N, C-alpha and C positions, 0 to 999 in steps of 0.2 A: 972400535966401539961395537958392541953387540946391539943390533937393531932393536930387539925385543927384550931389553932388560927391564927390571922393575923400577929403575931410577929414571926420574924425569930429566930431560936434557933442556938446558936453558937456551933460549933463542931470542933474537931481537928483530925488529922490522928493518927492512932495507931503508925505509924513510926514517930520518933522524929527528925531524921537528914536527910538532903538532900542526903548524900552519902549512906544511906540505899537503897537497890536495888529496892524494890517495895512497893508502898503505896497502901493500900487496901481501896476500895470504894464499894458502893452499887449503883445499877442502876435500873430504872423502864422502862420496855418495855410496854408502855401503849397502849391499843387498845380498840376499840368499834365497834359495828355493826351498820351501818346506812342502814336500810332496811335489805338486805341480803349481803351488801358489808362490807368487813373488812377494817377498817381504823387504821393506826398507828399514834401516836402523836410524832411529832418532835418539838424540841425547838432549839433556837439559843444559842450558848455559849455567855457569857457576853463579853469576850474580842475579840475573833477572829470572832464571828458571824457565825461560821460554824454550820451546822445542826447536832444535837446530841439528845440523849434522857435524861430525868431527871436523874441525878446521883449526888453523893456526899459522904461525910464522914459519916460513921455509928456513931450513938450516943451510947456511952458506956453503958448506962443503959436501952437501948431499944433492942428488938430483931431485926434481919435483916429485917423482914417483916414490923415491925412498922417504922423502920428507912427509908425504901424505900417508904413507904406510905407517910411519912412526906416530903421526898425529892420531890416526885411528886406533893404534895400539894404546897410546898413553891415555886418551880420553874415553875409550870404549872397550878396550881389551880384546879387539878383534884383529885377526890376521887373515890375509888372503891375497888374491891376484889383483894387481893394480892395472888399470887400462893404460895402454901405451900413450894415448892422447887424452887431452882434457875434453870433457863433455861441454864445457863452456865456463863462463865467469858470471858471478852474480855480485851485486854490491849491497852493503848494509852499513848502517850507522852504529859505530861502537861508542859506548858511553865511557868517557875518560874519568869524569867526576860529575858533580851535581850540575855544573853549567857547561861542560865541554864535551863535544863529540868529535869523532873523526870518521872519514869514509874509508871503508876497506873493500878492496876488490878481491874476491875469492875465486881463484882458478881451481876448478873442480874436476876431480878424477873419480872414476867409478872403481869400486873395489868389490870383487866377488868374494865374500867372506867364506873362508874354509875352516877357521877355528875361532872359538870364542873362549877366553880365559876368565876365571873368577878373580884372579889377582892381577891388577894392573896399576900403573902409577896414580891415576885419578879416581880409583874406585872409592865410593862413598861420597864423592863430591858432586856426582851427577846421577840422574836417573837414566836408564836405557829402556827403549821400547822398540820392539820389532812390529811394524804395522804394514797393512795393505797400502799400496802406493796412493790410492785415492784418499785414504785417511791421512797419510803423510802430507799430502798437498793441503788438506784441511788444517792440520796442526801447526805447520810452519808459518811464521808471520811474514817473512820477506817475500814480496811478490816475485822477484826474479828467481829465488830458490824454488818457488812453486812451479815456475816455468821450466826450470832445469829438470825437476823431477818428472814433469809431464813429458818433456823431450826424451828423457831416458826411458820412460814407460812406452812411448811410441816406438823407440828403437828396438826395445826388447820384443814388442809385439811383432815387428817386421821380421826379426830373426826367428821367433817362434813359428810364425806363419810359413817361412821358408823351410824350416826343419820338418814341419808336419805335412808338407806336400810331397 
């Protein structure tokens, strides 16, 4: 299987029933440097159109890192270097239908974006926006995702401070 094909790969959750407590997903906190300014990639969800980051179900036969790279490609058309470790996990409520919701835990990896393509599997289904990290924190709705972005921003500042001395 070619990782960055234009065809969407189907996947399912590890959890099989709605009454199971938590569904496990993987997510990509995508960033790039424009000049010396840090930018975070946000995309809209397909149904509610709220600002989120690329995320989805892990593919069984792929590592977390490859699965998250594939999600970022399919949902936002970006490619890059995936962090070796997760930056953390955040939880959100996913709407199943009018009356039903489930809880998802999103294990999040950082991707330093090196390429952005115009044609990708979910183009036209979402809006993409590169924003300042402070603006990203304002735009996302999930409180724990706000915390993860802040944590990432703090880590980047520490690295930047070390490199500039």
